[in-house]
Jmol script that loads the backbone (N, CA, C; Angstrom):
load data "model"
ATOM      1  N   MET A   1       0.846  -1.153   0.000  1.00  0.00           N
ATOM      2  CA  MET A   1       0.000   0.000   0.000  1.00  0.00           C
ATOM      3  C   MET A   1       0.902   1.228   0.000  1.00  0.00           C
ATOM      4  N   SER A   2       0.555   2.153  -0.821  1.00  0.00           N
ATOM      5  CA  SER A   2       1.414   3.334  -0.937  1.00  0.00           C
ATOM      6  C   SER A   2       1.152   4.283   0.216  1.00  0.00           C
ATOM      7  N   GLU A   3       2.128   5.123   0.417  1.00  0.00           N
ATOM      8  CA  GLU A   3       2.057   6.109   1.506  1.00  0.00           C
ATOM      9  C   GLU A   3       0.924   7.096   1.271  1.00  0.00           C
ATOM     10  N   LYS A   4       0.694   7.420   0.014  1.00  0.00           N
ATOM     11  CA  LYS A   4      -0.345   8.398  -0.320  1.00  0.00           C
ATOM     12  C   LYS A   4      -1.741   7.848   0.009  1.00  0.00           C
ATOM     13  N   SER A   5      -2.022   6.590  -0.354  1.00  0.00           N
ATOM     14  CA  SER A   5      -3.327   6.017  -0.069  1.00  0.00           C
ATOM     15  C   SER A   5      -3.513   5.810   1.441  1.00  0.00           C
ATOM     16  N   TYR A   6      -2.441   5.475   2.131  1.00  0.00           N
ATOM     17  CA  TYR A   6      -2.505   5.325   3.585  1.00  0.00           C
ATOM     18  C   TYR A   6      -2.856   6.644   4.247  1.00  0.00           C
ATOM     19  N   ASN A   7      -2.217   7.714   3.809  1.00  0.00           N
ATOM     20  CA  ASN A   7      -2.516   9.048   4.350  1.00  0.00           C
ATOM     21  C   ASN A   7      -3.939   9.472   4.009  1.00  0.00           C
ATOM     22  N   ASN A   8      -4.408   9.094   2.828  1.00  0.00           N
ATOM     23  CA  ASN A   8      -5.759   9.435   2.414  1.00  0.00           C
ATOM     24  C   ASN A   8      -6.780   8.752   3.325  1.00  0.00           C
ATOM     25  N   ILE A   9      -6.590   7.454   3.613  1.00  0.00           N
ATOM     26  CA  ILE A   9      -7.490   6.708   4.506  1.00  0.00           C
ATOM     27  C   ILE A   9      -7.396   7.273   5.915  1.00  0.00           C
ATOM     28  N   LYS A  10      -6.190   7.567   6.338  1.00  0.00           N
ATOM     29  CA  LYS A  10      -5.981   8.132   7.675  1.00  0.00           C
ATOM     30  C   LYS A  10      -6.684   9.475   7.806  1.00  0.00           C
ATOM     31  N   GLU A  11      -6.633  10.269   6.769  1.00  0.00           N
ATOM     32  CA  GLU A  11      -7.264  11.596   6.769  1.00  0.00           C
ATOM     33  C   GLU A  11      -8.793  11.464   6.820  1.00  0.00           C
ATOM     34  N   GLN A  12      -9.344  10.455   6.156  1.00  0.00           N
ATOM     35  CA  GLN A  12     -10.799  10.257   6.165  1.00  0.00           C
ATOM     36  C   GLN A  12     -11.306   9.918   7.560  1.00  0.00           C
ATOM     37  N   PHE A  13     -10.564   9.129   8.305  1.00  0.00           N
ATOM     38  CA  PHE A  13     -10.975   8.777   9.655  1.00  0.00           C
ATOM     39  C   PHE A  13     -10.738   9.915  10.631  1.00  0.00           C
ATOM     40  N   ARG A  14      -9.808  10.787  10.339  1.00  0.00           N
ATOM     41  CA  ARG A  14      -9.501  11.901  11.229  1.00  0.00           C
ATOM     42  C   ARG A  14     -10.579  12.970  11.159  1.00  0.00           C
ATOM     43  N   ARG A  15     -11.052  13.279   9.979  1.00  0.00           N
ATOM     44  CA  ARG A  15     -12.073  14.302   9.793  1.00  0.00           C
ATOM     45  C   ARG A  15     -13.363  13.632   9.331  1.00  0.00           C
ATOM     46  N   PRO A  16     -14.342  13.474  10.226  1.00  0.00           N
ATOM     47  CA  PRO A  16     -15.576  12.817   9.786  1.00  0.00           C
ATOM     48  C   PRO A  16     -16.357  13.694   8.820  1.00  0.00           C
ATOM     49  N   SER A  17     -16.950  13.067   7.862  1.00  0.00           N
ATOM     50  CA  SER A  17     -17.755  13.816   6.899  1.00  0.00           C
ATOM     51  C   SER A  17     -19.133  14.060   7.500  1.00  0.00           C
ATOM     52  N   TRP A  18     -19.924  14.871   6.809  1.00  0.00           N
ATOM     53  CA  TRP A  18     -21.281  15.143   7.282  1.00  0.00           C
ATOM     54  C   TRP A  18     -22.104  13.871   7.309  1.00  0.00           C
ATOM     55  N   PHE A  19     -21.876  13.000   6.357  1.00  0.00           N
ATOM     56  CA  PHE A  19     -22.645  11.760   6.303  1.00  0.00           C
ATOM     57  C   PHE A  19     -22.380  10.895   7.531  1.00  0.00           C
ATOM     58  N   SER A  20     -21.129  10.744   7.901  1.00  0.00           N
ATOM     59  CA  SER A  20     -20.827   9.896   9.058  1.00  0.00           C
ATOM     60  C   SER A  20     -21.319  10.537  10.356  1.00  0.00           C
ATOM     61  N   THR A  21     -21.301  11.856  10.443  1.00  0.00           N
ATOM     62  CA  THR A  21     -21.815  12.544  11.625  1.00  0.00           C
ATOM     63  C   THR A  21     -23.329  12.360  11.733  1.00  0.00           C
ATOM     64  N   LYS A  22     -24.006  12.514  10.599  1.00  0.00           N
ATOM     65  CA  LYS A  22     -25.465  12.319  10.587  1.00  0.00           C
ATOM     66  C   LYS A  22     -25.807  10.872  10.933  1.00  0.00           C
ATOM     67  N   PHE A  23     -25.036   9.933  10.412  1.00  0.00           N
ATOM     68  CA  PHE A  23     -25.283   8.530  10.704  1.00  0.00           C
ATOM     69  C   PHE A  23     -25.074   8.239  12.190  1.00  0.00           C
ATOM     70  N   ALA A  24     -24.046   8.827  12.786  1.00  0.00           N
ATOM     71  CA  ALA A  24     -23.778   8.619  14.211  1.00  0.00           C
ATOM     72  C   ALA A  24     -24.925   9.182  15.052  1.00  0.00           C
ATOM     73  N   ILE A  25     -25.416  10.360  14.689  1.00  0.00           N
ATOM     74  CA  ILE A  25     -26.543  10.963  15.417  1.00  0.00           C
ATOM     75  C   ILE A  25     -27.786  10.083  15.270  1.00  0.00           C
ATOM     76  N   PHE A  26     -28.017   9.592  14.059  1.00  0.00           N
ATOM     77  CA  PHE A  26     -29.153   8.710  13.809  1.00  0.00           C
ATOM     78  C   PHE A  26     -29.044   7.429  14.638  1.00  0.00           C
ATOM     79  N   ALA A  27     -27.841   6.846  14.680  1.00  0.00           N
ATOM     80  CA  ALA A  27     -27.636   5.621  15.447  1.00  0.00           C
ATOM     81  C   ALA A  27     -27.872   5.860  16.936  1.00  0.00           C
ATOM     82  N   VAL A  28     -27.406   6.981  17.458  1.00  0.00           N
ATOM     83  CA  VAL A  28     -27.614   7.310  18.874  1.00  0.00           C
ATOM     84  C   VAL A  28     -29.100   7.481  19.162  1.00  0.00           C
ATOM     85  N   LEU A  29     -29.813   8.160  18.255  1.00  0.00           N
ATOM     86  CA  LEU A  29     -31.255   8.345  18.442  1.00  0.00           C
ATOM     87  C   LEU A  29     -31.988   7.001  18.422  1.00  0.00           C
ATOM     88  N   LEU A  30     -31.578   6.101  17.528  1.00  0.00           N
ATOM     89  CA  LEU A  30     -32.202   4.775  17.504  1.00  0.00           C
ATOM     90  C   LEU A  30     -31.930   4.011  18.795  1.00  0.00           C
ATOM     91  N   ILE A  31     -30.733   4.120  19.310  1.00  0.00           N
ATOM     92  CA  ILE A  31     -30.399   3.441  20.566  1.00  0.00           C
ATOM     93  C   ILE A  31     -31.232   3.994  21.711  1.00  0.00           C
ATOM     94  N   LEU A  32     -31.359   5.327  21.768  1.00  0.00           N
ATOM     95  CA  LEU A  32     -32.175   5.947  22.828  1.00  0.00           C
ATOM     96  C   LEU A  32     -33.639   5.538  22.695  1.00  0.00           C
ATOM     97  N   LEU A  33     -34.134   5.473  21.479  1.00  0.00           N
ATOM     98  CA  LEU A  33     -35.510   5.049  21.246  1.00  0.00           C
ATOM     99  C   LEU A  33     -35.709   3.598  21.698  1.00  0.00           C
ATOM    100  N   HIS A  34     -34.745   2.754  21.408  1.00  0.00           N
ATOM    101  CA  HIS A  34     -34.826   1.348  21.818  1.00  0.00           C
ATOM    102  C   HIS A  34     -34.820   1.222  23.343  1.00  0.00           C
ATOM    103  N   ILE A  35     -33.965   1.971  24.013  1.00  0.00           N
ATOM    104  CA  ILE A  35     -33.899   1.924  25.480  1.00  0.00           C
ATOM    105  C   ILE A  35     -35.218   2.399  26.086  1.00  0.00           C
ATOM    106  N   ASN A  36     -35.768   3.487  25.544  1.00  0.00           N
ATOM    107  CA  ASN A  36     -37.040   4.021  26.045  1.00  0.00           C
ATOM    108  C   ASN A  36     -38.167   3.004  25.841  1.00  0.00           C
ATOM    109  N   ASN A  37     -38.198   2.387  24.674  1.00  0.00           N
ATOM    110  CA  ASN A  37     -39.222   1.386  24.387  1.00  0.00           C
ATOM    111  C   ASN A  37     -39.095   0.196  25.341  1.00  0.00           C
ATOM    112  N   HIS A  38     -37.896  -0.246  25.597  1.00  0.00           N
ATOM    113  CA  HIS A  38     -37.660  -1.367  26.509  1.00  0.00           C
ATOM    114  C   HIS A  38     -38.141  -1.036  27.920  1.00  0.00           C
ATOM    115  N   ASN A  39     -37.860   0.188  28.379  1.00  0.00           N
ATOM    116  CA  ASN A  39     -38.303   0.594  29.725  1.00  0.00           C
ATOM    117  C   ASN A  39     -39.821   0.659  29.811  1.00  0.00           C
ATOM    118  N   GLN A  40     -40.473   1.148  28.765  1.00  0.00           N
ATOM    119  CA  GLN A  40     -41.934   1.208  28.773  1.00  0.00           C
ATOM    120  C   GLN A  40     -42.546  -0.192  28.805  1.00  0.00           C
ATOM    121  N   VAL A  41     -41.976  -1.113  28.054  1.00  0.00           N
ATOM    122  CA  VAL A  41     -42.491  -2.485  28.036  1.00  0.00           C
ATOM    123  C   VAL A  41     -42.319  -3.129  29.411  1.00  0.00           C
ATOM    124  N   GLU A  42     -41.171  -2.925  30.043  1.00  0.00           N
ATOM    125  CA  GLU A  42     -40.964  -3.477  31.388  1.00  0.00           C
ATOM    126  C   GLU A  42     -41.956  -2.899  32.382  1.00  0.00           C
ATOM    127  N   SER A  43     -42.211  -1.603  32.282  1.00  0.00           N
ATOM    128  CA  SER A  43     -43.175  -0.961  33.181  1.00  0.00           C
ATOM    129  C   SER A  43     -44.571  -1.556  32.979  1.00  0.00           C
ATOM    130  N   LEU A  44     -44.964  -1.734  31.741  1.00  0.00           N
ATOM    131  CA  LEU A  44     -46.278  -2.328  31.461  1.00  0.00           C
ATOM    132  C   LEU A  44     -46.363  -3.763  31.964  1.00  0.00           C
ATOM    133  N   MET A  45     -45.275  -4.507  31.848  1.00  0.00           N
ATOM    134  CA  MET A  45     -45.285  -5.885  32.335  1.00  0.00           C
ATOM    135  C   MET A  45     -45.402  -5.933  33.854  1.00  0.00           C
ATOM    136  N   ARG A  46     -44.740  -4.993  34.556  1.00  0.00           N
ATOM    137  CA  ARG A  46     -44.870  -4.941  36.022  1.00  0.00           C
ATOM    138  C   ARG A  46     -46.299  -4.594  36.416  1.00  0.00           C
ATOM    139  N   LYS A  47     -46.916  -3.639  35.706  1.00  0.00           N
ATOM    140  CA  LYS A  47     -48.300  -3.276  36.002  1.00  0.00           C
ATOM    141  C   LYS A  47     -49.236  -4.451  35.745  1.00  0.00           C
ATOM    142  N   GLU A  48     -48.996  -5.183  34.655  1.00  0.00           N
ATOM    143  CA  GLU A  48     -49.825  -6.338  34.335  1.00  0.00           C
ATOM    144  C   GLU A  48     -49.722  -7.407  35.418  1.00  0.00           C
ATOM    145  N   ALA A  49     -48.513  -7.653  35.895  1.00  0.00           N
ATOM    146  CA  ALA A  49     -48.323  -8.656  36.951  1.00  0.00           C
ATOM    147  C   ALA A  49     -49.038  -8.231  38.232  1.00  0.00           C
ATOM    148  N   ALA A  50     -48.954  -6.943  38.567  1.00  0.00           N
ATOM    149  CA  ALA A  50     -49.627  -6.446  39.770  1.00  0.00           C
ATOM    150  C   ALA A  50     -51.142  -6.580  39.635  1.00  0.00           C
ATOM    151  N   LEU A  51     -51.672  -6.270  38.456  1.00  0.00           N
ATOM    152  CA  LEU A  51     -53.119  -6.387  38.245  1.00  0.00           C
ATOM    153  C   LEU A  51     -53.574  -7.839  38.281  1.00  0.00           C
ATOM    154  N   LYS A  52     -52.765  -8.749  37.736  1.00  0.00           N
ATOM    155  CA  LYS A  52     -53.125 -10.169  37.794  1.00  0.00           C
ATOM    156  C   LYS A  52     -53.161 -10.654  39.233  1.00  0.00           C
ATOM    157  N   LYS A  53     -52.202 -10.203  40.047  1.00  0.00           N
ATOM    158  CA  LYS A  53     -52.184 -10.593  41.461  1.00  0.00           C
ATOM    159  C   LYS A  53     -53.410 -10.041  42.178  1.00  0.00           C
ATOM    160  N   GLU A  54     -53.765  -8.783  41.872  1.00  0.00           N
ATOM    161  CA  GLU A  54     -54.943  -8.181  42.492  1.00  0.00           C
ATOM    162  C   GLU A  54     -56.220  -8.921  42.079  1.00  0.00           C
ATOM    163  N   ILE A  55     -56.314  -9.317  40.823  1.00  0.00           N
ATOM    164  CA  ILE A  55     -57.481 -10.072  40.355  1.00  0.00           C
ATOM    165  C   ILE A  55     -57.574 -11.403  41.085  1.00  0.00           C
ATOM    166  N   GLU A  56     -56.432 -12.059  41.259  1.00  0.00           N
ATOM    167  CA  GLU A  56     -56.422 -13.341  41.967  1.00  0.00           C
ATOM    168  C   GLU A  56     -56.853 -13.166  43.418  1.00  0.00           C
ATOM    169  N   ASP A  57     -56.360 -12.114  44.077  1.00  0.00           N
ATOM    170  CA  ASP A  57     -56.754 -11.850  45.463  1.00  0.00           C
ATOM    171  C   ASP A  57     -58.253 -11.571  45.560  1.00  0.00           C
ATOM    172  N   LEU A  58     -58.776 -10.785  44.626  1.00  0.00           N
ATOM    173  CA  LEU A  58     -60.210 -10.484  44.639  1.00  0.00           C
ATOM    174  C   LEU A  58     -61.044 -11.729  44.357  1.00  0.00           C
ATOM    175  N   LYS A  59     -60.524 -12.609  43.530  1.00  0.00           N
ATOM    176  CA  LYS A  59     -61.228 -13.864  43.247  1.00  0.00           C
ATOM    177  C   LYS A  59     -61.347 -14.697  44.519  1.00  0.00           C
ATOM    178  N   TYR A  60     -60.240 -14.814  45.268  1.00  0.00           N
ATOM    179  CA  TYR A  60     -60.279 -15.575  46.519  1.00  0.00           C
ATOM    180  C   TYR A  60     -61.204 -14.906  47.539  1.00  0.00           C
ATOM    181  N   GLU A  61     -61.200 -13.591  47.566  1.00  0.00           N
ATOM    182  CA  GLU A  61     -62.081 -12.862  48.486  1.00  0.00           C
ATOM    183  C   GLU A  61     -63.552 -13.104  48.118  1.00  0.00           C
ATOM    184  N   ARG A  62     -63.852 -13.133  46.813  1.00  0.00           N
ATOM    185  CA  ARG A  62     -65.220 -13.395  46.365  1.00  0.00           C
ATOM    186  C   ARG A  62     -65.655 -14.801  46.769  1.00  0.00           C
ATOM    187  N   ILE A  63     -64.783 -15.768  46.616  1.00  0.00           N
ATOM    188  CA  ILE A  63     -65.121 -17.148  46.975  1.00  0.00           C
ATOM    189  C   ILE A  63     -65.363 -17.255  48.477  1.00  0.00           C
ATOM    190  N   THR A  64     -64.520 -16.604  49.267  1.00  0.00           N
ATOM    191  CA  THR A  64     -64.684 -16.631  50.721  1.00  0.00           C
ATOM    192  C   THR A  64     -65.985 -15.968  51.142  1.00  0.00           C
ATOM    193  N   SER A  65     -66.277 -14.804  50.547  1.00  0.00           N
ATOM    194  CA  SER A  65     -67.524 -14.100  50.881  1.00  0.00           C
ATOM    195  C   SER A  65     -68.744 -14.914  50.481  1.00  0.00           C
ATOM    196  N   SER A  66     -68.659 -15.558  49.337  1.00  0.00           N
ATOM    197  CA  SER A  66     -69.779 -16.381  48.879  1.00  0.00           C
ATOM    198  C   SER A  66     -70.013 -17.551  49.840  1.00  0.00           C
ATOM    199  N   ALA A  67     -68.945 -18.164  50.311  1.00  0.00           N
ATOM    200  CA  ALA A  67     -69.087 -19.281  51.253  1.00  0.00           C
ATOM    201  C   ALA A  67     -69.684 -18.804  52.572  1.00  0.00           C
ATOM    202  N   LYS A  68     -69.249 -17.626  53.050  1.00  0.00           N
ATOM    203  CA  LYS A  68     -69.813 -17.082  54.299  1.00  0.00           C
ATOM    204  C   LYS A  68     -71.303 -16.784  54.128  1.00  0.00           C
ATOM    205  N   LEU A  69     -71.670 -16.221  52.994  1.00  0.00           N
ATOM    206  CA  LEU A  69     -73.068 -15.903  52.732  1.00  0.00           C
ATOM    207  C   LEU A  69     -73.914 -17.173  52.665  1.00  0.00           C
ATOM    208  N   MET A  70     -73.392 -18.205  52.032  1.00  0.00           N
ATOM    209  CA  MET A  70     -74.106 -19.481  51.967  1.00  0.00           C
ATOM    210  C   MET A  70     -74.317 -20.041  53.374  1.00  0.00           C
ATOM    211  N   GLU A  71     -73.296 -19.933  54.212  1.00  0.00           N
ATOM    212  CA  GLU A  71     -73.395 -20.428  55.587  1.00  0.00           C
ATOM    213  C   GLU A  71     -74.441 -19.616  56.360  1.00  0.00           C
ATOM    214  N   MET A  72     -74.430 -18.288  56.189  1.00  0.00           N
ATOM    215  CA  MET A  72     -75.362 -17.435  56.927  1.00  0.00           C
ATOM    216  C   MET A  72     -76.805 -17.627  56.473  1.00  0.00           C
ATOM    217  N   SER A  73     -77.011 -18.054  55.225  1.00  0.00           N
ATOM    218  CA  SER A  73     -78.382 -18.164  54.721  1.00  0.00           C
ATOM    219  C   SER A  73     -79.004 -19.537  54.960  1.00  0.00           C
ATOM    220  N   LYS A  74     -78.302 -20.434  55.633  1.00  0.00           N
ATOM    221  CA  LYS A  74     -78.898 -21.733  55.984  1.00  0.00           C
ATOM    222  C   LYS A  74     -80.056 -21.502  56.942  1.00  0.00           C
ATOM    223  N   GLN A  75     -81.055 -22.349  56.847  1.00  0.00           N
ATOM    224  CA  GLN A  75     -82.246 -22.186  57.677  1.00  0.00           C
ATOM    225  C   GLN A  75     -81.898 -22.251  59.162  1.00  0.00           C
ATOM    226  N   SER A  76     -81.009 -23.143  59.525  1.00  0.00           N
ATOM    227  CA  SER A  76     -80.653 -23.269  60.946  1.00  0.00           C
ATOM    228  C   SER A  76     -79.938 -22.003  61.440  1.00  0.00           C
ATOM    229  N   GLU A  77     -79.104 -21.419  60.597  1.00  0.00           N
ATOM    230  CA  GLU A  77     -78.401 -20.196  60.997  1.00  0.00           C
ATOM    231  C   GLU A  77     -79.366 -19.017  61.106  1.00  0.00           C
ATOM    232  N   VAL A  78     -80.342 -18.960  60.187  1.00  0.00           N
ATOM    233  CA  VAL A  78     -81.344 -17.885  60.244  1.00  0.00           C
ATOM    234  C   VAL A  78     -82.159 -18.002  61.536  1.00  0.00           C
ATOM    235  N   LEU A  79     -82.520 -19.232  61.911  1.00  0.00           N
ATOM    236  CA  LEU A  79     -83.273 -19.433  63.151  1.00  0.00           C
ATOM    237  C   LEU A  79     -82.459 -19.004  64.371  1.00  0.00           C
ATOM    238  N   LYS A  80     -81.167 -19.363  64.403  1.00  0.00           N
ATOM    239  CA  LYS A  80     -80.303 -18.941  65.520  1.00  0.00           C
ATOM    240  C   LYS A  80     -80.252 -17.427  65.614  1.00  0.00           C
ATOM    241  N   LYS A  81     -80.108 -16.775  64.494  1.00  0.00           N
ATOM    242  CA  LYS A  81     -80.002 -15.310  64.476  1.00  0.00           C
ATOM    243  C   LYS A  81     -81.312 -14.671  64.938  1.00  0.00           C
ATOM    244  N   MET A  82     -82.451 -15.244  64.490  1.00  0.00           N
ATOM    245  CA  MET A  82     -83.747 -14.699  64.915  1.00  0.00           C
ATOM    246  C   MET A  82     -83.919 -14.828  66.415  1.00  0.00           C
ATOM    247  N   ARG A  83     -83.515 -15.965  66.980  1.00  0.00           N
ATOM    248  CA  ARG A  83     -83.655 -16.173  68.421  1.00  0.00           C
ATOM    249  C   ARG A  83     -82.707 -15.256  69.200  1.00  0.00           C
ATOM    250  N   GLN A  84     -81.522 -15.047  68.684  1.00  0.00           N
ATOM    251  CA  GLN A  84     -80.558 -14.160  69.354  1.00  0.00           C
ATOM    252  C   GLN A  84     -81.062 -12.721  69.374  1.00  0.00           C
ATOM    253  N   GLU A  85     -81.694 -12.295  68.282  1.00  0.00           N
ATOM    254  CA  GLU A  85     -82.185 -10.921  68.186  1.00  0.00           C
ATOM    255  C   GLU A  85     -83.501 -10.742  68.952  1.00  0.00           C
ATOM    256  N   GLY A  86     -84.146 -11.827  69.295  1.00  0.00           N
ATOM    257  CA  GLY A  86     -85.407 -11.750  70.047  1.00  0.00           C
ATOM    258  C   GLY A  86     -86.528 -11.141  69.230  1.00  0.00           C
ATOM    259  N   LEU A  87     -86.668 -11.531  67.986  1.00  0.00           N
ATOM    260  CA  LEU A  87     -87.700 -10.968  67.116  1.00  0.00           C
ATOM    261  C   LEU A  87     -89.078 -11.558  67.382  1.00  0.00           C
ATOM    262  N   GLY A  88     -89.126 -12.693  68.065  1.00  0.00           N
ATOM    263  CA  GLY A  88     -90.420 -13.306  68.374  1.00  0.00           C
ATOM    264  C   GLY A  88     -91.005 -14.056  67.193  1.00  0.00           C
ATOM    265  N   LEU A  89     -90.226 -14.317  66.185  1.00  0.00           N
ATOM    266  CA  LEU A  89     -90.711 -15.080  65.029  1.00  0.00           C
ATOM    267  C   LEU A  89     -90.455 -16.558  65.268  1.00  0.00           C
ATOM    268  N   GLU A  90     -91.318 -17.383  64.710  1.00  0.00           N
ATOM    269  CA  GLU A  90     -91.182 -18.838  64.849  1.00  0.00           C
ATOM    270  C   GLU A  90     -91.138 -19.481  63.475  1.00  0.00           C
ATOM    271  N   GLU A  91     -90.576 -20.667  63.455  1.00  0.00           N
ATOM    272  CA  GLU A  91     -90.472 -21.423  62.210  1.00  0.00           C
ATOM    273  C   GLU A  91     -91.837 -22.006  61.862  1.00  0.00           C
ATOM    274  N   LEU A  92     -92.156 -22.035  60.582  1.00  0.00           N
ATOM    275  CA  LEU A  92     -93.409 -22.636  60.141  1.00  0.00           C
ATOM    276  C   LEU A  92     -93.354 -24.142  60.350  1.00  0.00           C
ATOM    277  N   THR A  93     -94.439 -24.681  60.885  1.00  0.00           N
ATOM    278  CA  THR A  93     -94.509 -26.141  61.046  1.00  0.00           C
ATOM    279  C   THR A  93     -95.348 -26.756  59.935  1.00  0.00           C
ATOM    280  N   ASP A  94     -96.279 -25.974  59.376  1.00  0.00           N
ATOM    281  CA  ASP A  94     -97.122 -26.446  58.269  1.00  0.00           C
ATOM    282  C   ASP A  94     -96.506 -25.958  56.961  1.00  0.00           C
ATOM    283  N   PRO A  95     -96.586 -26.776  55.926  1.00  0.00           N
ATOM    284  CA  PRO A  95     -96.077 -26.326  54.634  1.00  0.00           C
ATOM    285  C   PRO A  95     -96.948 -25.189  54.083  1.00  0.00           C
ATOM    286  N   PRO A  96     -96.388 -24.337  53.299  1.00  0.00           N
ATOM    287  CA  PRO A  96     -97.202 -23.222  52.729  1.00  0.00           C
ATOM    288  C   PRO A  96     -98.298 -23.751  51.809  1.00  0.00           C
ATOM    289  N   ARG A  97     -99.422 -23.012  51.767  1.00  0.00           N
ATOM    290  CA  ARG A  97    -100.551 -23.423  50.916  1.00  0.00           C
ATOM    291  C   ARG A  97    -100.600 -22.527  49.696  1.00  0.00           C
ATOM    292  N   ILE A  98    -101.106 -23.074  48.618  1.00  0.00           N
ATOM    293  CA  ILE A  98    -101.277 -22.294  47.383  1.00  0.00           C
ATOM    294  C   ILE A  98    -102.687 -21.718  47.414  1.00  0.00           C
ATOM    295  N   LEU A  99    -102.790 -20.426  47.280  1.00  0.00           N
ATOM    296  CA  LEU A  99    -104.110 -19.768  47.249  1.00  0.00           C
ATOM    297  C   LEU A  99    -104.639 -19.799  45.824  1.00  0.00           C
ATOM    298  N   GLU A 100    -105.917 -20.148  45.731  1.00  0.00           N
ATOM    299  CA  GLU A 100    -106.525 -20.183  44.400  1.00  0.00           C
ATOM    300  C   GLU A 100    -107.555 -19.108  44.257  1.00  0.00           C
TER     301      GLU A 100
END
end "model"
wireframe off; spacefill off
backbone 0.3
color backbone group
């Protein structure tokens, strides 16, 4: 390789052209855009995980509440509650009649 071509290549790397400067700025902007996009996706994934956990907790709470309500609505439990409150109501001994 001649000295002249070596100096020419060396000179090109020493003084960047407008094209290489624009390309470097473009590459930096793409990298920043990629980093920002990655952070947003991670944030959304954390929010999704938190919401899934909250949904699961609410599901268990609904099942527990439903079981408590079923227990409270049993005839024997209703009778105990009526007697505790002293309402003076009594359980029917005769089956209900259909009025015609």
